[in-house]
C-alpha positions, 0 to 999 in steps of 0.5 A: 266334684266337691259339694257346694254348700249354700251360705248366707253370702252365696251368690245363687241364681235360680232358673224358674220354669213356667211349670214351676210357677204353677207348682208353687201356686198349687203348693201355696194354695194347699198350704192354705187348705185350698185344693186347686185340683177340684172344683171350688164348690167342693172346697167349700163343702169340705170346709163346712162339713164336720165329717170332712178331713178338710173341715175348717172350724174357723171358716164354719163359725164365720159363715151363718148361712150356706146353700150349695148349688146341687141342681140346675135350678138352684143357686149358690148362697153364702152369708159371711159375717165374722164375730167382729162384724156381728158385734159391730152390727149391734153396736153401730147399726142397730137403731142407726144407719145401714148401707146396702149395695151389690157388685159383681166381677169379683171372681171367675164365676157368675156370682154377685156380692152384696155388702152391708155397711154401717158407719162409726159415728166417731170416726165417720168411717164405713164398717162392713158388717155382712157379705152376701154372695150368691150365683146367678140363675142358670143360663143368665148372661148378665151377672148383675141382673141375676137375682130377684127380690126373693133371694135377697129378702131370704138372705137379709131375713136370715142375717137379721134372725142370725143377729137376733139369735146371737144377741139372745145367746149373750143375754140369755145363756140358759138357751144354750143349756136348754134349747127347748126354751130358745123359740119362746125367748126368740119371740119376745127378743129384741130384733136387730133393726136399723132405723134407716137403710140407704140403697140405690134406685134398683127396685129389687133391692128396695123390694127386698129391704122393705119386706125386712125393714120399713124405712129405706132412703134412696141414694141422692146421687143415683136418684139424680142420675136417673132423672138426668138420664130421663131429661137427656133422653126426652129433651136432648142437650141444650142446643137452643134457647127453649131447650136450655130454658126447659132443661133449667126449669126441670132441674129446678123442679127436681131440686124443689121436689127433693127438698119437700117434706109434704106430699101435697106440695109435690102434687102442686109443684108437678101440676104447676110445671105441667101447666106451664109446659103445656102453654109452650106447646102453642108456639112453634119455636118452643113446641119440641122442647115443651113436648120433651119436658112434658114427657119427662114430667110424665115419667117423674109422675108415673115412677117417682111421685106416689106417696110411698115412693116419695117417702124414700127419696125426699127430705121427709125420709132424712128428717124421719130417720134423724128423729128416730135415731136421735142425730142431726139431719146433716148426719143422715147419709145422703149417698152410698159413697161409703160403700162405693169407696169400700167396693173400690178398695176391695176390688182394686187394692185388696183382691188385686194383690191376690190375682195371678196374671190378672185373672179373677179369683176362684170363688172358694179362694175369694171366700177364704180371703174375705174371712181370713 
């Protein structure tokens, strides 16, 4: 039989077997430097180990912190920040605004992904400047709750120190020649410092951020959602006149509280509302609504009205941030919408294009994509 030679005009059909798909995925992954026959953690170890034949200097220079999970009680940690991210951090975030929030469900393992974003003042677009990934503790069933203040503080402080070192090496190249001078220069070096950091109402994020930077601003959307949930829980829906009346008063109170710039005004507003609702307890028709309203006011007073907490969500914080940064109050971000939008694009557009049959990515492949 004569040989059949393929030409550009040849009409050829290929019969792809199920096993062929797996083989092609394996070969393609191997071409990228990913060995799918071993656990993902070993790929990352090999990329970052200079003595490994699979050492990847490009990935190594874009990861400023890495801790492998070698024992049951330890957590996997990685901090991804490219050279462009470091430059953008100093250019657009230092003495400016930072947004921080976390997400989960981005890979097959129980890993959390925290993203820090800044905003380009010219284009008003969000710019990711660092990505933190870490594992949930052993036995933790809820990935989103698998972290504490300490681990997030550790990663934030390490990133802050990394940026300070990066700037120091650019301004004082002598420390690369004489490393013994590095510590002396670092003590007096200008530290990376956003003047305002906006985040959601999660107390662990707030606790970690406050240990690194003093002024944080709570996202107004998340704040109002917390208060609305409390109103619904304690008061219920507007089923009668008195419930609607108390609901409207509480909503008006919350708007007034947010617009305050003096903490003594907060105390007066809460006291006045408490006094009014107490008078409604005397009437049988309004008693149930008044009790629900008083419970909500007590919730606000206990969880949100201390002066330190008030500084984080009131207009006082936005005015203070605008004065420090030197921009109008209207330019201070009120919500984490930039980061929410970035999360959606990352998860449902960019990462979705890499999924195989809808399955989530292994975390080594995820890290590879985020860096390259």
